[in-house]
CHARMM internal coordinates of N, CA and C (Angstrom, degrees):
IC EDIT
DIST 1 N 1 CA 1.3957
DIST 1 CA 1 C 1.5547
ANGL 1 N 1 CA 1 C 112.82
DIST 1 C 2 N 1.2816
ANGL 1 CA 1 C 2 N 121.91
DIHE 1 N 1 CA 1 C 2 N 139.26
DIST 2 N 2 CA 1.2864
ANGL 1 C 2 N 2 CA 126.92
DIHE 1 CA 1 C 2 N 2 CA 179.64
DIST 2 CA 2 C 1.6313
ANGL 2 N 2 CA 2 C 112.15
DIHE 1 C 2 N 2 CA 2 C -107.83
DIST 2 C 3 N 1.3025
ANGL 2 CA 2 C 3 N 117.71
DIHE 2 N 2 CA 2 C 3 N 147.62
DIST 3 N 3 CA 1.4979
ANGL 2 C 3 N 3 CA 120.05
DIHE 2 CA 2 C 3 N 3 CA 175.43
DIST 3 CA 3 C 1.4805
ANGL 3 N 3 CA 3 C 109.16
DIHE 2 C 3 N 3 CA 3 C -121.76
DIST 3 C 4 N 1.3529
ANGL 3 CA 3 C 4 N 113.28
DIHE 3 N 3 CA 3 C 4 N 132.09
DIST 4 N 4 CA 1.5133
ANGL 3 C 4 N 4 CA 120.40
DIHE 3 CA 3 C 4 N 4 CA -177.17
DIST 4 CA 4 C 1.5678
ANGL 4 N 4 CA 4 C 103.71
DIHE 3 C 4 N 4 CA 4 C -101.91
DIST 4 C 5 N 1.2912
ANGL 4 CA 4 C 5 N 113.19
DIHE 4 N 4 CA 4 C 5 N 134.89
DIST 5 N 5 CA 1.5061
ANGL 4 C 5 N 5 CA 120.80
DIHE 4 CA 4 C 5 N 5 CA 174.09
DIST 5 CA 5 C 1.4455
ANGL 5 N 5 CA 5 C 111.96
DIHE 4 C 5 N 5 CA 5 C -120.96
DIST 5 C 6 N 1.3271
ANGL 5 CA 5 C 6 N 117.27
DIHE 5 N 5 CA 5 C 6 N 116.03
DIST 6 N 6 CA 1.4204
ANGL 5 C 6 N 6 CA 122.74
DIHE 5 CA 5 C 6 N 6 CA 175.18
DIST 6 CA 6 C 1.5043
ANGL 6 N 6 CA 6 C 118.08
DIHE 5 C 6 N 6 CA 6 C -97.81
DIST 6 C 7 N 1.2469
ANGL 6 CA 6 C 7 N 118.57
DIHE 6 N 6 CA 6 C 7 N 14.72
DIST 7 N 7 CA 1.4527
ANGL 6 C 7 N 7 CA 124.11
DIHE 6 CA 6 C 7 N 7 CA 179.82
DIST 7 CA 7 C 1.5300
ANGL 7 N 7 CA 7 C 110.08
DIHE 6 C 7 N 7 CA 7 C -64.94
DIST 7 C 8 N 1.2847
ANGL 7 CA 7 C 8 N 123.72
DIHE 7 N 7 CA 7 C 8 N -20.59
DIST 8 N 8 CA 1.4877
ANGL 7 C 8 N 8 CA 129.00
DIHE 7 CA 7 C 8 N 8 CA -178.29
DIST 8 CA 8 C 1.5736
ANGL 8 N 8 CA 8 C 107.88
DIHE 7 C 8 N 8 CA 8 C -99.31
DIST 8 C 9 N 1.3017
ANGL 8 CA 8 C 9 N 119.78
DIHE 8 N 8 CA 8 C 9 N -1.60
DIST 9 N 9 CA 1.3767
ANGL 8 C 9 N 9 CA 122.06
DIHE 8 CA 8 C 9 N 9 CA -173.54
DIST 9 CA 9 C 1.5109
ANGL 9 N 9 CA 9 C 112.23
DIHE 8 C 9 N 9 CA 9 C -60.91
DIST 9 C 10 N 1.2730
ANGL 9 CA 9 C 10 N 116.01
DIHE 9 N 9 CA 9 C 10 N 119.16
DIST 10 N 10 CA 1.4941
ANGL 9 C 10 N 10 CA 126.31
DIHE 9 CA 9 C 10 N 10 CA 177.15
DIST 10 CA 10 C 1.5739
ANGL 10 N 10 CA 10 C 110.94
DIHE 9 C 10 N 10 CA 10 C 98.35
DIST 10 C 11 N 1.2423
ANGL 10 CA 10 C 11 N 118.69
DIHE 10 N 10 CA 10 C 11 N -2.46
DIST 11 N 11 CA 1.4837
ANGL 10 C 11 N 11 CA 119.86
DIHE 10 CA 10 C 11 N 11 CA -179.68
DIST 11 CA 11 C 1.5375
ANGL 11 N 11 CA 11 C 106.88
DIHE 10 C 11 N 11 CA 11 C -79.02
DIST 11 C 12 N 1.3412
ANGL 11 CA 11 C 12 N 109.26
DIHE 11 N 11 CA 11 C 12 N 143.61
DIST 12 N 12 CA 1.4292
ANGL 11 C 12 N 12 CA 117.91
DIHE 11 CA 11 C 12 N 12 CA 177.04
DIST 12 CA 12 C 1.4980
ANGL 12 N 12 CA 12 C 110.88
DIHE 11 C 12 N 12 CA 12 C -82.30
DIST 12 C 13 N 1.3374
ANGL 12 CA 12 C 13 N 113.83
DIHE 12 N 12 CA 12 C 13 N 151.22
DIST 13 N 13 CA 1.5634
ANGL 12 C 13 N 13 CA 120.26
DIHE 12 CA 12 C 13 N 13 CA 175.85
DIST 13 CA 13 C 1.5034
ANGL 13 N 13 CA 13 C 108.32
DIHE 12 C 13 N 13 CA 13 C -152.56
DIST 13 C 14 N 1.3700
ANGL 13 CA 13 C 14 N 109.01
DIHE 13 N 13 CA 13 C 14 N 169.55
DIST 14 N 14 CA 1.5073
ANGL 13 C 14 N 14 CA 118.44
DIHE 13 CA 13 C 14 N 14 CA 177.96
DIST 14 CA 14 C 1.5510
ANGL 14 N 14 CA 14 C 103.54
DIHE 13 C 14 N 14 CA 14 C -137.97
DIST 14 C 15 N 1.3244
ANGL 14 CA 14 C 15 N 110.13
DIHE 14 N 14 CA 14 C 15 N 154.52
DIST 15 N 15 CA 1.4733
ANGL 14 C 15 N 15 CA 114.50
DIHE 14 CA 14 C 15 N 15 CA 179.87
DIST 15 CA 15 C 1.6911
ANGL 15 N 15 CA 15 C 104.06
DIHE 14 C 15 N 15 CA 15 C -84.71
DIST 15 C 16 N 1.2920
ANGL 15 CA 15 C 16 N 110.79
DIHE 15 N 15 CA 15 C 16 N 149.47
DIST 16 N 16 CA 1.4617
ANGL 15 C 16 N 16 CA 118.43
DIHE 15 CA 15 C 16 N 16 CA -175.93
DIST 16 CA 16 C 1.5481
ANGL 16 N 16 CA 16 C 112.04
DIHE 15 C 16 N 16 CA 16 C -97.31
DIST 16 C 17 N 1.3491
ANGL 16 CA 16 C 17 N 114.71
DIHE 16 N 16 CA 16 C 17 N -14.83
DIST 17 N 17 CA 1.4355
ANGL 16 C 17 N 17 CA 122.04
DIHE 16 CA 16 C 17 N 17 CA -172.79
DIST 17 CA 17 C 1.5730
ANGL 17 N 17 CA 17 C 102.27
DIHE 16 C 17 N 17 CA 17 C -148.09
DIST 17 C 18 N 1.3291
ANGL 17 CA 17 C 18 N 117.13
DIHE 17 N 17 CA 17 C 18 N 169.13
DIST 18 N 18 CA 1.4089
ANGL 17 C 18 N 18 CA 122.30
DIHE 17 CA 17 C 18 N 18 CA 165.33
DIST 18 CA 18 C 1.5001
ANGL 18 N 18 CA 18 C 110.57
DIHE 17 C 18 N 18 CA 18 C -68.06
DIST 18 C 19 N 1.3977
ANGL 18 CA 18 C 19 N 115.89
DIHE 18 N 18 CA 18 C 19 N 132.49
DIST 19 N 19 CA 1.4430
ANGL 18 C 19 N 19 CA 123.65
DIHE 18 CA 18 C 19 N 19 CA -175.73
DIST 19 CA 19 C 1.3949
ANGL 19 N 19 CA 19 C 110.53
DIHE 18 C 19 N 19 CA 19 C -115.35
DIST 19 C 20 N 1.3749
ANGL 19 CA 19 C 20 N 117.45
DIHE 19 N 19 CA 19 C 20 N 119.63
DIST 20 N 20 CA 1.6010
ANGL 19 C 20 N 20 CA 120.03
DIHE 19 CA 19 C 20 N 20 CA 178.54
DIST 20 CA 20 C 1.4062
ANGL 20 N 20 CA 20 C 106.31
DIHE 19 C 20 N 20 CA 20 C -77.99
DIST 20 C 21 N 1.3855
ANGL 20 CA 20 C 21 N 117.77
DIHE 20 N 20 CA 20 C 21 N 147.72
DIST 21 N 21 CA 1.4827
ANGL 20 C 21 N 21 CA 123.18
DIHE 20 CA 20 C 21 N 21 CA 172.88
DIST 21 CA 21 C 1.4403
ANGL 21 N 21 CA 21 C 108.31
DIHE 20 C 21 N 21 CA 21 C -150.21
DIST 21 C 22 N 1.3225
ANGL 21 CA 21 C 22 N 122.83
DIHE 21 N 21 CA 21 C 22 N 176.84
DIST 22 N 22 CA 1.5040
ANGL 21 C 22 N 22 CA 125.96
DIHE 21 CA 21 C 22 N 22 CA -173.02
DIST 22 CA 22 C 1.4489
ANGL 22 N 22 CA 22 C 114.01
DIHE 21 C 22 N 22 CA 22 C -61.30
DIST 22 C 23 N 1.2678
ANGL 22 CA 22 C 23 N 118.92
DIHE 22 N 22 CA 22 C 23 N -20.30
DIST 23 N 23 CA 1.5699
ANGL 22 C 23 N 23 CA 123.19
DIHE 22 CA 22 C 23 N 23 CA -177.93
DIST 23 CA 23 C 1.6305
ANGL 23 N 23 CA 23 C 111.02
DIHE 22 C 23 N 23 CA 23 C -102.03
DIST 23 C 24 N 1.3378
ANGL 23 CA 23 C 24 N 115.08
DIHE 23 N 23 CA 23 C 24 N -10.20
DIST 24 N 24 CA 1.4333
ANGL 23 C 24 N 24 CA 112.98
DIHE 23 CA 23 C 24 N 24 CA -176.86
DIST 24 CA 24 C 1.5808
ANGL 24 N 24 CA 24 C 107.96
DIHE 23 C 24 N 24 CA 24 C 149.37
DIST 24 C 25 N 1.3475
ANGL 24 CA 24 C 25 N 115.67
DIHE 24 N 24 CA 24 C 25 N -125.46
DIST 25 N 25 CA 1.5004
ANGL 24 C 25 N 25 CA 118.57
DIHE 24 CA 24 C 25 N 25 CA -170.94
DIST 25 CA 25 C 1.5250
ANGL 25 N 25 CA 25 C 104.05
DIHE 24 C 25 N 25 CA 25 C -142.18
DIST 25 C 26 N 1.2807
ANGL 25 CA 25 C 26 N 114.98
DIHE 25 N 25 CA 25 C 26 N 143.53
DIST 26 N 26 CA 1.5623
ANGL 25 C 26 N 26 CA 124.54
DIHE 25 CA 25 C 26 N 26 CA 166.28
DIST 26 CA 26 C 1.4502
ANGL 26 N 26 CA 26 C 106.33
DIHE 25 C 26 N 26 CA 26 C -97.19
DIST 26 C 27 N 1.3004
ANGL 26 CA 26 C 27 N 121.11
DIHE 26 N 26 CA 26 C 27 N 124.34
DIST 27 N 27 CA 1.4383
ANGL 26 C 27 N 27 CA 124.73
DIHE 26 CA 26 C 27 N 27 CA 178.67
DIST 27 CA 27 C 1.5419
ANGL 27 N 27 CA 27 C 111.26
DIHE 26 C 27 N 27 CA 27 C -68.06
DIST 27 C 28 N 1.2898
ANGL 27 CA 27 C 28 N 111.77
DIHE 27 N 27 CA 27 C 28 N 157.67
DIST 28 N 28 CA 1.5138
ANGL 27 C 28 N 28 CA 116.88
DIHE 27 CA 27 C 28 N 28 CA 173.97
DIST 28 CA 28 C 1.4806
ANGL 28 N 28 CA 28 C 109.38
DIHE 27 C 28 N 28 CA 28 C -57.93
DIST 28 C 29 N 1.3341
ANGL 28 CA 28 C 29 N 117.91
DIHE 28 N 28 CA 28 C 29 N 149.15
DIST 29 N 29 CA 1.5544
ANGL 28 C 29 N 29 CA 128.85
DIHE 28 CA 28 C 29 N 29 CA -176.78
DIST 29 CA 29 C 1.4225
ANGL 29 N 29 CA 29 C 110.48
DIHE 28 C 29 N 29 CA 29 C 63.83
DIST 29 C 30 N 1.3340
ANGL 29 CA 29 C 30 N 123.82
DIHE 29 N 29 CA 29 C 30 N 26.52
DIST 30 N 30 CA 1.4870
ANGL 29 C 30 N 30 CA 122.34
DIHE 29 CA 29 C 30 N 30 CA 167.29
DIST 30 CA 30 C 1.4555
ANGL 30 N 30 CA 30 C 114.86
DIHE 29 C 30 N 30 CA 30 C -72.12
DIST 30 C 31 N 1.2553
ANGL 30 CA 30 C 31 N 123.38
DIHE 30 N 30 CA 30 C 31 N 122.59
DIST 31 N 31 CA 1.4740
ANGL 30 C 31 N 31 CA 124.66
DIHE 30 CA 30 C 31 N 31 CA -172.81
DIST 31 CA 31 C 1.6413
ANGL 31 N 31 CA 31 C 111.15
DIHE 30 C 31 N 31 CA 31 C -87.79
DIST 31 C 32 N 1.2186
ANGL 31 CA 31 C 32 N 112.95
DIHE 31 N 31 CA 31 C 32 N 152.66
DIST 32 N 32 CA 1.5495
ANGL 31 C 32 N 32 CA 118.99
DIHE 31 CA 31 C 32 N 32 CA 179.02
DIST 32 CA 32 C 1.5044
ANGL 32 N 32 CA 32 C 109.62
DIHE 31 C 32 N 32 CA 32 C -163.54
DIST 32 C 33 N 1.3532
ANGL 32 CA 32 C 33 N 111.03
DIHE 32 N 32 CA 32 C 33 N 177.20
DIST 33 N 33 CA 1.4831
ANGL 32 C 33 N 33 CA 124.35
DIHE 32 CA 32 C 33 N 33 CA -178.38
DIST 33 CA 33 C 1.4486
ANGL 33 N 33 CA 33 C 110.15
DIHE 32 C 33 N 33 CA 33 C -118.47
DIST 33 C 34 N 1.3775
ANGL 33 CA 33 C 34 N 120.52
DIHE 33 N 33 CA 33 C 34 N 119.19
DIST 34 N 34 CA 1.4729
ANGL 33 C 34 N 34 CA 124.08
DIHE 33 CA 33 C 34 N 34 CA 174.30
DIST 34 CA 34 C 1.4849
ANGL 34 N 34 CA 34 C 109.98
DIHE 33 C 34 N 34 CA 34 C -61.11
DIST 34 C 35 N 1.3700
ANGL 34 CA 34 C 35 N 112.49
DIHE 34 N 34 CA 34 C 35 N 136.34
DIST 35 N 35 CA 1.4209
ANGL 34 C 35 N 35 CA 116.86
DIHE 34 CA 34 C 35 N 35 CA 170.27
DIST 35 CA 35 C 1.5458
ANGL 35 N 35 CA 35 C 112.23
DIHE 34 C 35 N 35 CA 35 C -103.72
DIST 35 C 36 N 1.2749
ANGL 35 CA 35 C 36 N 118.52
DIHE 35 N 35 CA 35 C 36 N -36.84
DIST 36 N 36 CA 1.3993
ANGL 35 C 36 N 36 CA 124.08
DIHE 35 CA 35 C 36 N 36 CA 175.30
DIST 36 CA 36 C 1.5446
ANGL 36 N 36 CA 36 C 114.39
DIHE 35 C 36 N 36 CA 36 C -174.54
DIST 36 C 37 N 1.3301
ANGL 36 CA 36 C 37 N 119.81
DIHE 36 N 36 CA 36 C 37 N 162.27
DIST 37 N 37 CA 1.4646
ANGL 36 C 37 N 37 CA 123.72
DIHE 36 CA 36 C 37 N 37 CA 177.56
DIST 37 CA 37 C 1.5448
ANGL 37 N 37 CA 37 C 105.13
DIHE 36 C 37 N 37 CA 37 C -111.93
DIST 37 C 38 N 1.3079
ANGL 37 CA 37 C 38 N 115.22
DIHE 37 N 37 CA 37 C 38 N 150.93
DIST 38 N 38 CA 1.4590
ANGL 37 C 38 N 38 CA 121.40
DIHE 37 CA 37 C 38 N 38 CA -176.00
DIST 38 CA 38 C 1.4176
ANGL 38 N 38 CA 38 C 111.76
DIHE 37 C 38 N 38 CA 38 C -137.51
DIST 38 C 39 N 1.3581
ANGL 38 CA 38 C 39 N 119.31
DIHE 38 N 38 CA 38 C 39 N 125.42
DIST 39 N 39 CA 1.4581
ANGL 38 C 39 N 39 CA 122.50
DIHE 38 CA 38 C 39 N 39 CA 174.27
DIST 39 CA 39 C 1.4923
ANGL 39 N 39 CA 39 C 109.11
DIHE 38 C 39 N 39 CA 39 C -106.69
DIST 39 C 40 N 1.3440
ANGL 39 CA 39 C 40 N 109.91
DIHE 39 N 39 CA 39 C 40 N 121.39
DIST 40 N 40 CA 1.5158
ANGL 39 C 40 N 40 CA 121.62
DIHE 39 CA 39 C 40 N 40 CA 177.33
DIST 40 CA 40 C 1.4649
ANGL 40 N 40 CA 40 C 113.64
DIHE 39 C 40 N 40 CA 40 C -138.68
DIST 40 C 41 N 1.4007
ANGL 40 CA 40 C 41 N 116.21
DIHE 40 N 40 CA 40 C 41 N 130.31
DIST 41 N 41 CA 1.4560
ANGL 40 C 41 N 41 CA 117.76
DIHE 40 CA 40 C 41 N 41 CA 176.88
DIST 41 CA 41 C 1.4634
ANGL 41 N 41 CA 41 C 111.77
DIHE 40 C 41 N 41 CA 41 C 57.39
DIST 41 C 42 N 1.3868
ANGL 41 CA 41 C 42 N 117.74
DIHE 41 N 41 CA 41 C 42 N 34.48
DIST 42 N 42 CA 1.4328
ANGL 41 C 42 N 42 CA 119.93
DIHE 41 CA 41 C 42 N 42 CA 176.51
DIST 42 CA 42 C 1.5768
ANGL 42 N 42 CA 42 C 115.79
DIHE 41 C 42 N 42 CA 42 C 74.54
DIST 42 C 43 N 1.2796
ANGL 42 CA 42 C 43 N 114.68
DIHE 42 N 42 CA 42 C 43 N 11.97
DIST 43 N 43 CA 1.5274
ANGL 42 C 43 N 43 CA 123.75
DIHE 42 CA 42 C 43 N 43 CA 176.85
DIST 43 CA 43 C 1.5302
ANGL 43 N 43 CA 43 C 112.71
DIHE 42 C 43 N 43 CA 43 C -119.87
DIST 43 C 44 N 1.2975
ANGL 43 CA 43 C 44 N 116.98
DIHE 43 N 43 CA 43 C 44 N 134.72
DIST 44 N 44 CA 1.4580
ANGL 43 C 44 N 44 CA 117.01
DIHE 43 CA 43 C 44 N 44 CA 174.83
DIST 44 CA 44 C 1.5602
ANGL 44 N 44 CA 44 C 111.02
DIHE 43 C 44 N 44 CA 44 C -97.51
DIST 44 C 45 N 1.2815
ANGL 44 CA 44 C 45 N 114.94
DIHE 44 N 44 CA 44 C 45 N 135.45
DIST 45 N 45 CA 1.4741
ANGL 44 C 45 N 45 CA 120.75
DIHE 44 CA 44 C 45 N 45 CA 172.61
DIST 45 CA 45 C 1.5479
ANGL 45 N 45 CA 45 C 108.93
DIHE 44 C 45 N 45 CA 45 C -125.06
DIST 45 C 46 N 1.2927
ANGL 45 CA 45 C 46 N 110.73
DIHE 45 N 45 CA 45 C 46 N 153.74
DIST 46 N 46 CA 1.5600
ANGL 45 C 46 N 46 CA 116.11
DIHE 45 CA 45 C 46 N 46 CA -175.46
DIST 46 CA 46 C 1.4625
ANGL 46 N 46 CA 46 C 103.78
DIHE 45 C 46 N 46 CA 46 C -121.26
DIST 46 C 47 N 1.3676
ANGL 46 CA 46 C 47 N 119.87
DIHE 46 N 46 CA 46 C 47 N 129.44
DIST 47 N 47 CA 1.4740
ANGL 46 C 47 N 47 CA 120.18
DIHE 46 CA 46 C 47 N 47 CA 175.35
DIST 47 CA 47 C 1.6273
ANGL 47 N 47 CA 47 C 107.01
DIHE 46 C 47 N 47 CA 47 C -96.89
DIST 47 C 48 N 1.2985
ANGL 47 CA 47 C 48 N 111.67
DIHE 47 N 47 CA 47 C 48 N 124.05
DIST 48 N 48 CA 1.4425
ANGL 47 C 48 N 48 CA 117.48
DIHE 47 CA 47 C 48 N 48 CA -174.16
DIST 48 CA 48 C 1.5566
ANGL 48 N 48 CA 48 C 113.22
DIHE 47 C 48 N 48 CA 48 C -126.40
DIST 48 C 49 N 1.3280
ANGL 48 CA 48 C 49 N 115.59
DIHE 48 N 48 CA 48 C 49 N 133.55
DIST 49 N 49 CA 1.4792
ANGL 48 C 49 N 49 CA 118.67
DIHE 48 CA 48 C 49 N 49 CA 176.91
DIST 49 CA 49 C 1.5854
ANGL 49 N 49 CA 49 C 105.03
DIHE 48 C 49 N 49 CA 49 C -95.66
DIST 49 C 50 N 1.3694
ANGL 49 CA 49 C 50 N 116.13
DIHE 49 N 49 CA 49 C 50 N 105.66
DIST 50 N 50 CA 1.4413
ANGL 49 C 50 N 50 CA 120.23
DIHE 49 CA 49 C 50 N 50 CA -170.70
DIST 50 CA 50 C 1.6071
ANGL 50 N 50 CA 50 C 106.02
DIHE 49 C 50 N 50 CA 50 C -86.00
DIST 50 C 51 N 1.3461
ANGL 50 CA 50 C 51 N 111.31
DIHE 50 N 50 CA 50 C 51 N 142.74
DIST 51 N 51 CA 1.5586
ANGL 50 C 51 N 51 CA 115.52
DIHE 50 CA 50 C 51 N 51 CA -176.88
DIST 51 CA 51 C 1.4510
ANGL 51 N 51 CA 51 C 111.68
DIHE 50 C 51 N 51 CA 51 C -59.76
DIST 51 C 52 N 1.2704
ANGL 51 CA 51 C 52 N 118.92
DIHE 51 N 51 CA 51 C 52 N -26.36
DIST 52 N 52 CA 1.4892
ANGL 51 C 52 N 52 CA 119.45
DIHE 51 CA 51 C 52 N 52 CA -176.86
DIST 52 CA 52 C 1.5711
ANGL 52 N 52 CA 52 C 112.91
DIHE 51 C 52 N 52 CA 52 C -83.42
DIST 52 C 53 N 1.3872
ANGL 52 CA 52 C 53 N 116.22
DIHE 52 N 52 CA 52 C 53 N 5.69
DIST 53 N 53 CA 1.5054
ANGL 52 C 53 N 53 CA 119.04
DIHE 52 CA 52 C 53 N 53 CA 170.90
DIST 53 CA 53 C 1.4275
ANGL 53 N 53 CA 53 C 116.92
DIHE 52 C 53 N 53 CA 53 C 125.08
DIST 53 C 54 N 1.4134
ANGL 53 CA 53 C 54 N 119.69
DIHE 53 N 53 CA 53 C 54 N -46.40
DIST 54 N 54 CA 1.4982
ANGL 53 C 54 N 54 CA 113.92
DIHE 53 CA 53 C 54 N 54 CA -170.99
DIST 54 CA 54 C 1.5358
ANGL 54 N 54 CA 54 C 107.87
DIHE 53 C 54 N 54 CA 54 C -84.80
DIST 54 C 55 N 1.3523
ANGL 54 CA 54 C 55 N 109.31
DIHE 54 N 54 CA 54 C 55 N 155.43
DIST 55 N 55 CA 1.4802
ANGL 54 C 55 N 55 CA 119.49
DIHE 54 CA 54 C 55 N 55 CA 176.85
DIST 55 CA 55 C 1.5833
ANGL 55 N 55 CA 55 C 101.94
DIHE 54 C 55 N 55 CA 55 C -114.65
DIST 55 C 56 N 1.2995
ANGL 55 CA 55 C 56 N 117.93
DIHE 55 N 55 CA 55 C 56 N 119.86
DIST 56 N 56 CA 1.5018
ANGL 55 C 56 N 56 CA 119.57
DIHE 55 CA 55 C 56 N 56 CA -170.85
DIST 56 CA 56 C 1.5184
ANGL 56 N 56 CA 56 C 108.55
DIHE 55 C 56 N 56 CA 56 C -135.58
DIST 56 C 57 N 1.3741
ANGL 56 CA 56 C 57 N 110.25
DIHE 56 N 56 CA 56 C 57 N 160.85
DIST 57 N 57 CA 1.4736
ANGL 56 C 57 N 57 CA 119.79
DIHE 56 CA 56 C 57 N 57 CA 168.99
DIST 57 CA 57 C 1.4998
ANGL 57 N 57 CA 57 C 104.50
DIHE 56 C 57 N 57 CA 57 C -96.25
DIST 57 C 58 N 1.3323
ANGL 57 CA 57 C 58 N 118.11
DIHE 57 N 57 CA 57 C 58 N 129.02
DIST 58 N 58 CA 1.4337
ANGL 57 C 58 N 58 CA 120.16
DIHE 57 CA 57 C 58 N 58 CA 176.52
DIST 58 CA 58 C 1.3974
ANGL 58 N 58 CA 58 C 112.63
DIHE 57 C 58 N 58 CA 58 C -131.46
DIST 58 C 59 N 1.3105
ANGL 58 CA 58 C 59 N 122.06
DIHE 58 N 58 CA 58 C 59 N 164.92
DIST 59 N 59 CA 1.3937
ANGL 58 C 59 N 59 CA 123.21
DIHE 58 CA 58 C 59 N 59 CA 176.97
DIST 59 CA 59 C 1.4552
ANGL 59 N 59 CA 59 C 113.45
DIHE 58 C 59 N 59 CA 59 C -83.24
DIST 59 C 60 N 1.2939
ANGL 59 CA 59 C 60 N 124.22
DIHE 59 N 59 CA 59 C 60 N 144.77
DIST 60 N 60 CA 1.4450
ANGL 59 C 60 N 60 CA 126.59
DIHE 59 CA 59 C 60 N 60 CA -179.68
DIST 60 CA 60 C 1.5009
ANGL 60 N 60 CA 60 C 113.09
DIHE 59 C 60 N 60 CA 60 C -48.71
DIST 60 C 61 N 1.3420
ANGL 60 CA 60 C 61 N 119.43
DIHE 60 N 60 CA 60 C 61 N -36.63
DIST 61 N 61 CA 1.4322
ANGL 60 C 61 N 61 CA 122.75
DIHE 60 CA 60 C 61 N 61 CA -179.61
DIST 61 CA 61 C 1.5227
ANGL 61 N 61 CA 61 C 108.77
DIHE 60 C 61 N 61 CA 61 C -67.34
DIST 61 C 62 N 1.3547
ANGL 61 CA 61 C 62 N 124.25
DIHE 61 N 61 CA 61 C 62 N -18.05
DIST 62 N 62 CA 1.4224
ANGL 61 C 62 N 62 CA 123.77
DIHE 61 CA 61 C 62 N 62 CA -176.35
DIST 62 CA 62 C 1.4638
ANGL 62 N 62 CA 62 C 112.19
DIHE 61 C 62 N 62 CA 62 C -82.52
DIST 62 C 63 N 1.3208
ANGL 62 CA 62 C 63 N 116.96
DIHE 62 N 62 CA 62 C 63 N -15.69
DIST 63 N 63 CA 1.5965
ANGL 62 C 63 N 63 CA 119.16
DIHE 62 CA 62 C 63 N 63 CA -178.06
DIST 63 CA 63 C 1.5084
ANGL 63 N 63 CA 63 C 109.90
DIHE 62 C 63 N 63 CA 63 C -127.35
DIST 63 C 64 N 1.4107
ANGL 63 CA 63 C 64 N 111.66
DIHE 63 N 63 CA 63 C 64 N 162.67
DIST 64 N 64 CA 1.4596
ANGL 63 C 64 N 64 CA 118.28
DIHE 63 CA 63 C 64 N 64 CA 172.40
DIST 64 CA 64 C 1.5656
ANGL 64 N 64 CA 64 C 102.49
DIHE 63 C 64 N 64 CA 64 C -131.02
DIST 64 C 65 N 1.3321
ANGL 64 CA 64 C 65 N 115.24
DIHE 64 N 64 CA 64 C 65 N 144.30
DIST 65 N 65 CA 1.4593
ANGL 64 C 65 N 65 CA 119.40
DIHE 64 CA 64 C 65 N 65 CA 178.49
DIST 65 CA 65 C 1.5707
ANGL 65 N 65 CA 65 C 106.66
DIHE 64 C 65 N 65 CA 65 C -74.67
DIST 65 C 66 N 1.2919
ANGL 65 CA 65 C 66 N 113.63
DIHE 65 N 65 CA 65 C 66 N 150.25
DIST 66 N 66 CA 1.4480
ANGL 65 C 66 N 66 CA 120.76
DIHE 65 CA 65 C 66 N 66 CA 171.53
DIST 66 CA 66 C 1.5188
ANGL 66 N 66 CA 66 C 110.10
DIHE 65 C 66 N 66 CA 66 C -95.88
DIST 66 C 67 N 1.2459
ANGL 66 CA 66 C 67 N 121.76
DIHE 66 N 66 CA 66 C 67 N 153.68
DIST 67 N 67 CA 1.4613
ANGL 66 C 67 N 67 CA 123.67
DIHE 66 CA 66 C 67 N 67 CA -179.75
DIST 67 CA 67 C 1.4774
ANGL 67 N 67 CA 67 C 111.79
DIHE 66 C 67 N 67 CA 67 C 98.90
DIST 67 C 68 N 1.3864
ANGL 67 CA 67 C 68 N 117.26
DIHE 67 N 67 CA 67 C 68 N -154.58
DIST 68 N 68 CA 1.4668
ANGL 67 C 68 N 68 CA 121.21
DIHE 67 CA 67 C 68 N 68 CA -170.97
DIST 68 CA 68 C 1.4529
ANGL 68 N 68 CA 68 C 113.67
DIHE 67 C 68 N 68 CA 68 C -68.29
DIST 68 C 69 N 1.4319
ANGL 68 CA 68 C 69 N 120.90
DIHE 68 N 68 CA 68 C 69 N -22.11
DIST 69 N 69 CA 1.4009
ANGL 68 C 69 N 69 CA 122.54
DIHE 68 CA 68 C 69 N 69 CA -179.00
DIST 69 CA 69 C 1.5423
ANGL 69 N 69 CA 69 C 108.84
DIHE 68 C 69 N 69 CA 69 C -88.55
DIST 69 C 70 N 1.4169
ANGL 69 CA 69 C 70 N 122.47
DIHE 69 N 69 CA 69 C 70 N 111.88
DIST 70 N 70 CA 1.3041
ANGL 69 C 70 N 70 CA 125.60
DIHE 69 CA 69 C 70 N 70 CA -179.64
DIST 70 CA 70 C 1.5514
ANGL 70 N 70 CA 70 C 116.26
DIHE 69 C 70 N 70 CA 70 C -66.51
DIST 70 C 71 N 1.2770
ANGL 70 CA 70 C 71 N 119.70
DIHE 70 N 70 CA 70 C 71 N -28.70
DIST 71 N 71 CA 1.5247
ANGL 70 C 71 N 71 CA 122.03
DIHE 70 CA 70 C 71 N 71 CA -171.82
DIST 71 CA 71 C 1.4559
ANGL 71 N 71 CA 71 C 105.60
DIHE 70 C 71 N 71 CA 71 C -139.30
DIST 71 C 72 N 1.3056
ANGL 71 CA 71 C 72 N 117.00
DIHE 71 N 71 CA 71 C 72 N 162.90
DIST 72 N 72 CA 1.4532
ANGL 71 C 72 N 72 CA 126.97
DIHE 71 CA 71 C 72 N 72 CA 174.49
DIST 72 CA 72 C 1.5916
ANGL 72 N 72 CA 72 C 106.22
DIHE 71 C 72 N 72 CA 72 C -79.88
DIST 72 C 73 N 1.2988
ANGL 72 CA 72 C 73 N 116.53
DIHE 72 N 72 CA 72 C 73 N 135.80
DIST 73 N 73 CA 1.4716
ANGL 72 C 73 N 73 CA 123.64
DIHE 72 CA 72 C 73 N 73 CA -179.34
DIST 73 CA 73 C 1.5416
ANGL 73 N 73 CA 73 C 103.71
DIHE 72 C 73 N 73 CA 73 C -107.24
DIST 73 C 74 N 1.1860
ANGL 73 CA 73 C 74 N 119.99
DIHE 73 N 73 CA 73 C 74 N 116.71
DIST 74 N 74 CA 1.5136
ANGL 73 C 74 N 74 CA 125.31
DIHE 73 CA 73 C 74 N 74 CA -178.33
DIST 74 CA 74 C 1.5403
ANGL 74 N 74 CA 74 C 105.84
DIHE 73 C 74 N 74 CA 74 C -86.82
END
COOR INIT
IC SEED 1 N 1 CA 1 C
IC BUILD
């Protein structure tokens, strides 16, 4: 069973490293907006709409939140 968490919905984030995806790579410091987080099989994934176009599931370690929260809290 998977659990969806929308408490981060609308928060801004940036990638902390280059992220590979099915269409190529997202460079480090690519900005986006979190849609939701999802826990499945003991792993947390974060669905992000990136400003450069793609909407992707990324690991919490691949992003950092912008604003007062310095890190992603799983």
